[in-house]
N, C-alpha and C positions, 0 to 999 in steps of 0.2 A: 645237904644237911651238914651242919658243922657241929664238931664235938669239942667241948671245952677241955683242954689238957688238965691233968691231975695236979700239976704244980701252979695252978692259978695264973699261969702266964697265958696270954692270949695267943692264939695260933695266927699264923700269917694269913690263913684264909679268912679268919674272923676280921683281922685288921683291913684286909683288902676289901671285903665286902662293906665294912663300915666306911672306908675311905671312899669307895665308889658311890655310896648313897649319900655321903656328906657332899661330894662334889656335885652330884645331881641337885641336892638341895641348895647349894651355892648358885648353880646355874639358873635354877628356877627363881631364887631370890633376886638374882641380877636382872632377869627377864622381868620380873614383877616391878623392880625399881625403875626400870626403863619404861615399862608398859603404863604404869600409873600416871606419870606426867604427859605421855603421849595421849592417853584417853582424856586426861583434863584439858589438854590443848584442843583437842577435836571438839569436845563439848563447848569450850570457850568459843571456838570459831563458828559452831552451829548457832550458839546464843546470839553471837554478834550478827550473824547473817540474818537471823530471824529479827532482830532489832532493826536492821536496815529495811526489811520488807515492811514492817510496821511503819517506819519513817517514810518510805516511798508511798505506802498507801495514803498516809496522811497528807503528804505533799500533792499527790494526785487529787485527792478529795478537795483540798484547798483550792487548787487551780479550777476545778469544775464549779465549786461554790462561787468563786469570784466571777466566773463567766456567767453563771446563772443569775447572780445578784445584779450583774450589769445589764443582762438582757431583760430581766423581768422587773426590777425595782429601780433601775437607773443609778445604781451605786457603782461609780466608775473609778474610785479612789485607787483600787489596786489592779485594775485591768491591764494597764501598761506593763506591769511587772510580770504578768503571766503570759504575755504574748511574745512569741519568738520574734526576733528581728526580721526574719523572712516569712512570716505568717502570711497565709493567703486565704481569702474567703471566696467561695465559688458559689454563684447563684445561677441556676438555669433560667434563661429568659427565652421563652419560645424554643427555637431550634438551636440557639447558640448558648455558651456559657459565658457569663460575665465574671471576671477575676478581679479582686480588690487586694490591695497590699496593706501593710500595717498602718501607714498614715490615713488611708481611707477608712479602715476599721475604727481607728482612735476618733476619727472626725464624726463618724456615725455615732459612737458612744457619747461624744460631747453633745451632739444634738438631742440625745435622748436622756441626758443626765436628769436624775430625780423624776423621771416619768415612770409611773407604775403601770404595768401591763395587766389587763384583766384576763388573766389566763391561770391555768393550773400546770404545773411543770412535773415531768417525770423523767428519769434517767435510766438508761440500760447500759451497762459497762461490758465492753468486749476487750478482754486483755490479751496482749499478744507480746509478752516480754518486755523488751525496751520501748515498745511502742503500744499505745492504748487508743482505742476508739471508744468515744462515749456518745451515745445517741441521746440527745436532749429534746424531748418533746414538749412544745408549748401549746396547750390545747385551749383554743379560744371558742367562742360560741359557734361560729360558722365554719371554721377550719382549724387545721393543725400545721404548725410550723416544726418541721424536724431539723435539727442541726446535728450533723455528724462531726464531732469534735475530735481531732486527732492530737494527742499528747505524745511528746517525746522528751526523753532526758538528754539534754544538749550539753551536758557537763556543767552547766550553771543551774541545775535543777530542772524540774518538769516544766514545760512551757507548751502552749498551744501552738501547733505549727500549721494546722489546716482546719478550716470549717467548711462543710459543704452543707448548703441549706436547701431544703425542698419544701413546698407548701402542698398540703393535701386538702 
């Protein structure tokens, strides 16, 4: 407890107390001045990351849409752009697997250009970070063709790197 002197001069104890509290106020203001830009920067970074996730999702969806359009409708205009240079198509045939490369896949798509398949298509997405697997089911009257399409971001955007096809 501080007592005010009779001559209206402030005691050293009162000055010390005010000085200490002002110093803490300055430290708190300095901290706040530093904290506000740091919080704003963190929010900016989180917003930018969220924007990239939406962009990535749109890019992945576009790649799958182009693949489905090529497979079911024969629209092959963009299929070459979504295939990785080292893409592989794997078809089980009996007891062995047949593997086809990019040129074989593009040749197949050129043969089925503008041919509409009589099927319904459904997709199931399995995401795994930098690589995604999408199951594309093409349901015909008497069988189902399931394509397991693997997508990866190769530094030049999302590309199809592998397709594994089975018939049920």
